[in-house]
Every structure is written in C-alpha cells, then in structure tokens.
N, C-alpha and C positions, 0 to 999 in steps of 0.2 A: 786334843781328843773333842770332838764335839756330836757325838754320836745321840745324847737324848733325846733330840729333836728331831731325827733321823725318821723319814717315814717306815724304816726296816724296823724300827724298837716296836716289838710287841708285847712287852711287859713294862709292869710301871719300874723302871730302876731305882727312882726314889725311894719308893714303899719297900723294894728289897733292900737298899742299901741303909734306910733306916732300920730293918727288920735284923740286918746283919750286924749293924755298930750296936743294936741293944745285945744282941747275943756274945758280942766280944768284950761287952763292959766288964772291968777287972781284970784283964790280960796286960800284963806288962811286958811285952817285949812288940818293938817298932813292926807288925806285921804289916804288910801292904797288900791290900784287899781290893780289887776293880770290878765293878759290877756294871758289865755290860749290858747296852740292849738288844745285840743280834748278834748271830753266830759266824757273820760274814766276815766284819772286821775285829771283832770283838779279842779273840785271843793276841792276833797282832799286834793291836793298839796297846794291850795292859801286857804287854811280855816283861816289862821291867816290874810287874807285881809278883808278889810273893804266890799269890794266889787270887783266882778269880773266877766268875760266869759270864756267859756268853749266851743271853737268852733268846727265845725263839721257838713259834712251833707248839708251844706248850712244854717245853722242854729246855733247860739248862745242860751247856757240857759245862764242866768244872776242869779247870785248867789250874796247873802248878808250874810256874817260870814259864810261861808260853805254852806248855806241852798238856794236851787235852789227856785227863785223868781218867773221866767219866763222864756218860750224860745221864741224867735225871730227870723224873717228873717234875715240871714247875712247882709241885706242892712240896716237892723235897730241896729245893735249891738251898733254901735258909740253913736248914738241919744241916743238910751235907757239907755246905760251906763253913761253918761252924765247926761241924765234926773235924775238916781238912783242918781248919785252921788252929785246932788245938793240937792236933798231930804234929803240925809245922811248929808250934810254938815251943811245944816240949823239946822238939831237935834244936831250934836256936837256942834254949836255955843249956843243955846239955854242952853245944857246941860255945858256948860264954860269948853269946851276945850281946851287946848292952841292954839294958832296960829302957823301956820306953812305951808309949801308948801304939794301940795299932791306928793305920789309916784307911779308911774307907774310900773310893775315889768314884764315882760315877761317870762313864763314858760312854 
C-alpha cells in the first residue's frame, strides 16, 4: 500500500493517524484501523482493517471491514473513527477476542 505520496491524497494522513492513535490510547483490543489518503483506492486497499477512513474533497468515508458505513465532513473524521472504534472494541470484547493493542496504519 503506497498511498501517502499519491497525488490524489487531499488530507494529511499522518496527522489524522496520529490523532486517531491518541484517541485509541488505553484500548485493550487488537483493533486494526486504516487511514487512507483518498476515496479511490482507500476502502479496497484497507479491506483487511476492522475500521478505516478514506479521505478526500473535505470528507471522509468511514468503513468497517471494507464496507462504507457513512460519510462525514473532514472535521468529524477523527471523532467518528474513535466512536466507531469504541463500538467495535466493545463487540470484540463481548466476542472474547484476546486483548492486545490497537494498530493504526497509513496508506
């Protein structure tokens, strides 16, 4: 996955990833979150992630397991990702998923 340097990236994916990582601090499930730079390849390239965002045109498409669940304004991306991450983490805990640290990847 080599999106961060792609000309289509319209958002600072590294800044977004840092903000999401900070928001997940203290979480104890191995949630995989993908922060993608564009909506063209984002969801497809991050389909292995539990949760992700593909950003562009001032918006972010939030997806779970490769399926877009909502589109939010860029200003709401981090907040929405954290909210969705908490929902997924709660379900993972109910399902007895082994504890671990969340991982945020940039592509």
